[in-house]
Each structure stands twice: as structure tokens, then as C-alpha cells.
N, C-alpha and C positions, 0 to 999 in steps of 0.2 A: 504494500500500500504506500502510495506517495503522499507525503504531507507537504503542504505549501508552507515552506519555512518563513517566508515574509508575512504570511497571514498569521502564523503562530506567534511571530515576534510582536506584531501589533496587538494581537489578542492578549498576549501575556502582559504587555505594558499597560494596557487599559484595565485588565482585570486586577492586576497587582495594585495599581494606584487606587482603584475603586475600593478594594478590600482594605487597603491601608488607611484610607480616609475614614472608614467606619469606626476605627478604634479611638476612643476618647483620649487615651494616653498620648497617642500620636498627634491628635488635634491640638492638645495643650502645648506641645513642644513646637511642632511645625507641620502643618498639614501638607501632604504631597500635592503637587500641582500638575497641570498639563505639561509644563516644562520637564518634569521628571519623566513622564511618559515618553516624551520625545527623546530625552537623553538615553533612556533605556533602549528604545528602538534603534537609535544611532549606534550605540555601543554594540548591541547584538548584531546589527547588520554588518558592521565593520569586522567583527569576529567571524561571522559566517563567510564573508567574502575572502578573508584571509585563510581560513581553515577548511572551508566547504562543508562544515558540519558544526552543530551546536550541541553541547552536552547540558544536562540539567544544571551542572555547576556554573556554566556560563550565564544562564538565566538568573540564578541566585546571586552571582557576583555582580551582575549589572544592577540588580535591584538594591543590593547592599551599598555599593559605592556611590549610588546617586541619592542615598538617604542621609539625613543628618546623623552624625556620629552617635548621638544620644539614643537614637531609635534603630540603630543598625541590627541589633539582635532580633528585635521584633520584625524588622524588614526581612531578615533571613528566614524566619519561620513562615511569614506570609508568602514569601516568594516560593518556598518549597511546596507549600500547600497549593499555590496557584499553578505551578508548572505540572505538578502531579495530576491535578484535576483536568488540565488541558490535555495532557498526555493520555489520560484515561478516555477522555471524550474522542480523541483522534483515533485511538485503537479500537473503540467500539463502533465507529462509523464505517 
């Protein structure tokens, strides 16, 4: 089964930021913005162009490095959940 990597990148960025925004603790410190979604997509696209593949760790790393340091642990957990949900959706289709 072929997965459209660019669609997955965009979906991950949007879903991650949406999930991240829902957390009260994150809102108090610094709510994620559309700019973060764009930064995540750019980082992942560059990584994909360079390596011709993306690993789960690449998605998690992009989410973490674009988040404020005080919420990076939370970002890591949300990113892992988000990419696993997307992977599950893509394998079940």
C-alpha cells in the first residue's frame, strides 16, 4: 500500500497542533500556532527529500523542536500518540 507522504506530513502537523492546543497546561505557557504547523511540515518535508523516507522518530523530533522548551515533554507524548493514530488509520484503509 502506498501512503502519500506529503499528505501524512500535513495531517500530522495539523492534528498535532490541534491536540496540543487542547491541553490547559500548554495554553498557560504558550499555545501552539499555525506557524508551528508550518514549521513542522517544512522540517519533515526537508527530511523526506533528503532521506526519501520518514520514521516515527522524525515526526516526534519535528514536533518537539518546534515546541517551547517548557512543554517539550508533553509535545513528545502528543506527537507519539498523533503519529500512531495516523499510522493506524493509513494501514486500515
